[in-house]
KOLKOLPA-885566 format. One line per 4 residues: their letters; for each residue x negated, z, y negated of N, C-alpha, C. Coordinates in Angstrom, 1 decimal, padded with zeros to 4 digits, always signed. Atoms other than C-alpha are relative to their C-alpha. Layout:
<recs>
a	X:Z:Y:X:Z:Y:X:Z:Y | ...
</recs>
This chain:
<recs>
xxxx	-001.2:-000.7:-000.5:+008.4:-058.8:-048.3:+001.3:-000.6:-000.4 | -001.3:+000.6:+000.3:+012.0:-059.7:-048.4:+000.5:+000.4:-001.4 | -000.4:-000.5:+001.4:+012.7:-057.5:-051.5:-000.8:-000.8:-001.1 | +000.7:+000.7:+000.9:+009.9:-059.2:-053.3:+000.5:-001.4:-000.2
xxxx	-000.6:+001.3:+000.0:+011.3:-062.6:-052.4:+001.3:-000.1:-000.8 | -001.3:-000.1:+000.7:+014.7:-061.6:-053.7:-000.2:+000.1:-001.5 | +000.3:-000.3:+001.4:+013.2:-060.3:-057.0:-000.5:-001.3:-000.6 | +000.5:+001.3:+000.5:+011.2:-063.5:-057.5:+001.0:-001.1:-000.2
xxxx	-001.1:+001.0:+000.1:+014.2:-065.7:-056.8:+000.9:+000.3:-001.2 | -000.9:-000.4:+001.1:+016.3:-063.7:-059.3:-000.7:-000.3:-001.3 | +000.8:+000.2:+001.3:+013.6:-063.8:-062.0:-000.2:-001.5:-000.3 | +000.2:+001.4:+000.3:+013.1:-067.5:-061.6:+001.2:-000.7:-000.6
xxxx	-001.2:+000.6:+000.6:+016.7:-068.1:-062.8:+000.0:+000.2:-001.5 | +000.0:-000.2:+001.5:+015.8:-066.9:-066.3:-001.2:-000.7:-000.6 | +001.0:+000.6:+000.8:+013.8:-068.5:-069.1:-000.4:+001.0:-001.1 | +000.3:-000.8:+001.2:+012.0:-067.0:-072.1:+001.1:+000.1:-001.0
xxxx	-001.2:-000.1:+000.9:+015.1:-067.8:-074.1:+001.0:+001.0:+000.4 | -001.0:-000.9:-000.4:+017.1:-065.4:-072.0:-000.4:+001.5:-000.2 | +000.5:-001.4:+000.1:+015.0:-062.3:-072.8:+000.8:+000.8:-001.0 | -000.8:-000.8:+000.9:+017.2:-061.3:-075.7:+001.5:+000.1:+000.4
xxxx	-001.4:-000.1:-000.5:+020.4:-061.7:-073.7:+000.3:+001.4:+000.5 | -000.4:-001.3:-000.6:+022.3:-058.5:-072.9:+001.0:-000.3:+001.0 | -000.9:+000.3:-001.1:+023.9:-058.9:-069.5:+001.2:+000.9:-000.1 | -001.2:-000.8:+000.0:+027.5:-057.7:-069.2:-000.1:+001.4:+000.6
xxxx	+000.1:-001.3:-000.7:+026.6:-054.9:-066.8:-001.0:+001.0:-000.7 | +000.8:-000.9:+000.8:+024.1:-053.5:-069.4:+000.4:+000.0:-001.5 | -000.5:+000.1:+001.3:+026.2:-054.1:-072.5:+000.2:+001.5:-000.6 | -000.2:-001.3:+000.4:+027.1:-050.4:-072.7:-001.3:+000.7:-000.5
xxxx	+001.3:-000.6:+000.4:+023.4:-049.4:-072.9:-000.6:-000.8:-001.1 | +000.6:+000.8:+001.0:+022.6:-052.3:-075.2:-001.4:-000.6:+000.5 | +001.3:+000.5:-000.5:+019.7:-053.4:-072.9:+000.0:-001.5:+000.2 | +000.2:+001.4:-000.2:+018.5:-056.9:-073.1:-000.8:-000.3:+001.3
xxxx	+000.7:+000.3:-001.2:+016.9:-058.7:-070.2:-001.5:+000.4:-000.2 | +001.4:-000.4:+000.3:+013.5:-058.0:-071.9:-000.1:+001.5:+000.3 | +000.0:-001.5:-000.2:+014.3:-054.2:-071.9:+000.1:+000.3:+001.5 | -000.1:-000.3:-001.4:+015.4:-054.3:-068.3:-001.3:-000.2:+000.7
xxxx	+001.2:+000.3:-000.7:+012.2:-055.9:-067.2:-001.1:+001.0:-000.4 | +000.9:-001.0:+000.4:+010.2:-053.4:-069.2:+000.2:+001.3:+000.8 | -000.4:-001.2:-000.8:+012.0:-050.5:-067.5:-000.4:-000.2:+001.5 | +000.3:+000.3:-001.4:+011.6:-052.2:-064.1:-001.5:+000.1:+000.2
xxxx	+001.5:+000.0:-000.1:+007.8:-052.6:-064.7:-000.5:+001.5:-000.1 | +000.5:-001.4:+000.1:+007.5:-048.9:-065.5:+000.6:+000.8:+001.2 | -000.8:-000.9:-000.9:+010.1:-047.4:-063.1:-000.6:-000.1:+001.5 | +000.5:+000.1:-001.3:+008.8:-048.8:-059.8:-001.4:+000.6:+000.3
xxxx	+001.3:-000.7:-000.2:+005.1:-047.8:-060.2:+000.1:+001.5:-000.2 | -000.2:-001.4:+000.1:+006.4:-044.4:-061.3:+000.3:+000.6:+001.3 | -000.4:-000.5:-001.4:+007.9:-043.9:-057.8:-001.3:+000.0:+000.8 | +001.3:+000.0:-000.8:+004.5:-044.9:-056.3:-000.8:+001.2:-000.4
xxxx	+000.8:-001.2:+000.4:+002.8:-042.2:-058.4:+000.6:+001.3:+000.5 | -000.7:-001.1:-000.6:+005.4:-039.7:-057.3:-000.3:+000.2:+001.4 | +000.3:-000.1:-001.4:+004.8:-040.5:-053.7:-001.5:+000.5:+000.2 | +001.4:-000.4:-000.1:+001.0:-040.1:-054.1:-000.2:+001.5:-000.4
xxxx	+000.1:-001.4:+000.5:+001.4:-036.8:-056.0:+000.5:+000.9:+001.1 | -000.6:-000.8:-001.1:+003.7:-035.4:-053.2:-000.9:+000.0:+001.2 | +000.9:+000.0:-001.1:+001.3:-036.5:-050.5:-001.2:+000.8:-000.2 | +001.2:-000.8:+000.3:-001.7:-035.0:-052.2:+000.3:+001.5:-000.1
xxxx	-000.4:-001.4:-000.1:+000.2:-031.7:-052.7:+000.1:+000.5:+001.4 | -000.2:-000.3:-001.4:+001.2:-031.7:-049.1:-001.4:+000.2:+000.7 | +001.3:-000.1:-000.6:-002.4:-032.4:-048.0:-000.7:+001.2:-000.4 | +000.7:-001.2:+000.6:-003.7:-029.7:-050.3:+000.5:+001.3:+000.6
xxx	-000.5:-001.2:-000.5:-001.4:-027.1:-048.8:-000.1:+000.1:+001.5 | +000.1:+000.0:-001.4:-001.9:-028.1:-045.2:-001.4:-000.3:+000.5 | +001.5:+000.2:-000.4:-005.7:-028.4:-045.1:-000.3:-001.3:+000.3
</recs>
């Protein structure tokens, strides 16, 4: 998908040496690139789980 291509392109601009860098737009939170990637890896699958839970609840209440 296009979103996946954009993400892969963005990630390819970083190296392992960049993991401890805190980007300007996350300076207030104190989040390094490593932390941002950890949250991203948790956050997106979390939405998938929410969608499945909602669908299963709907199916359960609508026979």
